[in-house]
N, C-alpha and C positions, 0 to 999 in steps of 0.2 A: 186224501194223497196216497193209503198204501194201496190202492190202485195205480196210482202211478209209478211207484216204486218198483212192482209188480212187472208194472211193463218195459222202466228202464231196465228191471233187469237181463229179463228176459230178449230186448236187443244186447244187449251185453256181449250175453254169451249164445247168438244168431251172429255176431263179426268175430268169438273169440274162435267158433267152429268153423269159420269159412275163414283163417288165419294160417288150422290147422292141414287146410285139403291147401286148393292153390292158392302158387306165392302170388300175392300182388304184383306189378311192375320194380316197385322200389324193394322189397325182397328179393326181388331176382338179380338186386343190379341192376335194372333197368331204368333209366326216366320214361314217364308215362308217355315222351316222347318219340322213343326207342320200342316203349309196347305196342303201341297200334301202328309202328310205320306201316307206307303206303307201299306199293307198288312200283320199286324205279325204275324198273326194266329198262321203261322206253328212253327213258334220263340217260338210264346209264348209256346206251346204245347212239343217243346223240349226244352226251357231251367228249365222252371219244371219239367221235365225227368229228368233230370241234373243236379239242384241243388235245391232246396228247401225252406222251411221258416224254421228259428232258434226259438227251444220253449224258455222257459221264464227260463227255471234253467235243470242245465245239472246234472240230479238224479246219483244217485247209492245205488241202493241196501242196500250195505254195509255199506252205512256211509249215514242218512235218513237227509236231508238238513233241519231242522229245527228252525225258529230263533232266539233258545236260542244258537245255534250252531254257528250262522252265525254274532249274537251278538260278541259271542268271539272269532269269523276265525277271524273280521274284526278289533275288538284292535288288536290280536297277528299281524295280518297284519302289522300293522301299526303302532307295539312299537318296536324301537332302543331298549330296553334293552334285545332284541333277539339275537346281535351281538357284540362281544367280548368290545371290551369297548366302547356299551354305544352308535353307532353312527352311524348306521345300519339299514334300515330295511326292510320287503320285500318289500313295496313300495318307494324305495331309487331308484330301478332299474330296480323297475313294476309297474310305477308313475300311480294310479287310474284315479289325473286329465292330465297326457297326451298321453291317451288311451292307457292304461298298459305297456308303456314304458320310459326309460327316452335319446333316442334319441342322444342314446352314440355310439360309435361303437362299444368301447365294458368297460361295468361298471367297477367301479373303488370297491374294498374290505375293507374290513375293515383299515386296513394297509397304503390302496392306492396304493395295487398294482393293475393293470389288470388282468380281466381275457381272453381266448381264445376265447368266441363265444357272438355274440349280443345276451342280455339279448333279447329274444321275450318276447309278449305280454301277459300278464292272462287273457285277454278277447276272452272270448269262449274258451280257453283254457281248460276247462274241459272236451271237446267234441271231441279233436284230440286222432287220433289213441294210442300214448303214451305221454311222457312231454320229452321233452330237441332237440334237434336239431338231437341226434344221438338213439333219442328214448331208450335210458338206463332203463326210467320207465313205467310202466303200464297206470297209471297215476296221480292224483295231489295231492291225498293223499300219494303215494311213492314219487313223487315228492319236494314239502312243506319241510318236513323235511330237503331234501339235500343244500341251500344255506344257511341253518345255524351251518350246521358242515363244510362248506368244508371250508381251511384249509387260501384262497383266500379273499372267498368271506364273511359271515359275522362270521368266525371262532373262534366259539364257541369249547372248550378242548372238547365236548361229552354230552352227550345225559343227564348224570344226574347233569352236572354242573348247564344245561337249566333249568331243572328240579328245582335246589337247586331255583337258582335265581327264578324266577317265583312263587314258590311255600310263599316266603315272600312280592309280593308283595297284599296288602287289594283285590282289586278286581279280582283277577285273584283264591285267595281262597272263594270267594265270586259265581263268572260266570263262573267254570266248573261241580262243583255241579249240579248246573239248568243245565248246556249244557246235560251231562250225566251221569241222575238223578241215571242208574242202578249201578254205579259203587265204589266199597269200596271205593276205591281209585284212585278218581276224575282226577287228577294230573297227569297226563302218556306223557309219549314224543308222545306214537302212538295219545295219545284222541289231544292234542295238533295240528298235524299235521293234521287230523280228522277236525276239526274245522277251522281252515287254508284254509285247501282242501271245506267245507263247505262251505266259502267265496267266494274260487273263482268260486263254479257253481255257482253263483249269478254273478260274471263280465261276464252277459248275452250282447251283442246288437242286441235285438231281436225285434225295434222298429224302420226301419227303409226302406224306401220309394221301398231297394229292398224286403227287406219279405214279406212288402202290397204286392208287386206288384204279388210275389209266394204264397201269401193266396186266389189270384183269382181276385183282383183288376188290369181288365188290364190296367190302366192309372195312373199307380202311379209311371210309371220310363216315359220318355222325348222319343219322335222319335229317336232325337241322344244320349241317351243311350242305345233304345233299338237297334241300328243300333252298336252300339259300343258290344252289348253281342254280334251283331251277327257276327259281325268280330274277337270276341276275343275265339267264337266255331268253327268259320270257320280256321282262322290258326290254329289250335288245343292246344292251349291254356287249355281249358277244358276237354283236355288228363290225367293233372295232378289236373286243378287244379276245381276239382268239385265237391258235396254236400255241403250242405249250407252251409260251413264256403269256399267254392271256391281254398280248400286246408285243407291241414291237415287229410287226410282220407290215405296219403302211403307214404311211403318212396322212393325214387326216385337218381339215380344217380345224379351229379351236373358234366355236361358236355358230354356230351353221342358224341358230334358231337365236342370235342376238350377239350384240357385242364381247368380248369374252369380258374386260373388263372393266363391265356394266358388274358384273357376278364376283368375278373376282376381285375385285376393288383396286386392280396393277398398277402403280403408281408410273409405270413405264410399259408403252403398245406397242408391242415386239412383233414387226411383220412379218417373223417364223422364216418361213422357206425363201420366202420372195427373195432376201437380200442375198442369197447364192441364187435363185434361175432367174431374180425379175423377172419372171413369168407373175400374172393379176391376177393371174387364180393360186397362183401360191401363195398370194399375202394371209396370212397365220397360221398358214398350213406349219403345222409340226408333227412329227414320227411319234407314231402313239408308243405311248411309256409300256414297259412291261406293268402287269400286280403281281407277278411273288415277293412276296419280304413286305409291299406296298403300308402294312400299317410301322411298319422300322424302317421305314422308308423317305417319314416326313423330310419339308412340310414339301406343295405340293401343285403338280404343274410346272410348265419352263421357267418361271423366277421365284418360285417356290412361298407365290403370292397368300396362300389357302397350309395352315395351321393342322383344321381336323378333318378324319380320313371323311368323319359323316359331312360334312359343309361337300368335301372333293364329290361322292357321292353324290349330293346334291344338284352342284352344281354342273356336272355334266351329264347331267339326268338332263334337267332345264336347257340346256345350251348346243346339245346332242346328240338328244332327243325328243325336245317338247316336250318331256314329260316333270313331273312335282312327282318325288316318291312318297309314301309313307313313310313313321320312323321305324314302324315293323317291317320294312320293305328292305332298308338301311342296313337294320338289323340282321336282314338276312344273309344281304350281301354282303357284311363284314366277317360272320362269321365263315360265308364260305370261303370268304380270299384267307382265310388264318389257317386252311387248311397245308398254304402251300406257303407256309412261313419254313424255309429254311435256312441250315449255312452251309459253306462249303468246308469240303476236309480238312483234320486240322494242321495237316501236313505242310498247308499253302500259308497257313496264319505265321504273323514274326514272328 
């Protein structure tokens, strides 16, 4: 027994002596993963080629973004008077306080009727290749007026009715001329959409750690996040989710390796872009969504049919890559995606 006690005492002294010398990862304020960080030099190079950082404004030479136009667009975006019964604004379904979405599978319109597709985030949307899930409009200027006139959404009966209503509002009679000083009749539906679009062109989440990393700060991401990024690239996610938005740059068939609805359990089979083009090859084709703020913009897919991000990642791997990911791979990818959670500047909020 005495020999055992002596042996334990010696071991404890050795541990104590070691603790007084070189610090352990925990003592140095590091995680074990950080202490054992691998060389990510090549990954850094590859990632910056695949992705890149966001600009602070999505410019459009045909609709220059000015402070006056943004102020007008902000007011219009949050104004329920643009709906038939004064109950709904753009912000109702694309809430800037909840990352540009309402977190509903599909949104309810002016009359309480549900839409058929999930309301995508307006954050960073101005950078997308096209607007709406089926890409039927080329930019946010063309998109902005659609929901106002849509009978299921804001349900205004026509452009003339919209202009007649807002022309009676004192603030708009003052703000439109300031936003469009060269127009003899500035209060028009076209200018209304341009103003909303100018506001949306400022709804950019460009201040994330991911963007700091993309701008050259190698330490902006943790080793765990870099490992997740490596997994994201290696399993094939970056084939479609590329560019600064990690998406929004192309159209792709949902269900390359099987019917998407067999995995999502969707109640309605959506033909996607085919409804716009009537081309057979566009059946079940949708715009690839951005993965920025993806943890915050649930539920997922064009119909909001999946609530869990873990499940959405697995479904994408199965339907698009013909792969089944391990729980560890899914967790690694989620860790990476969290590095690009970002908000818009506070002055753009109501």
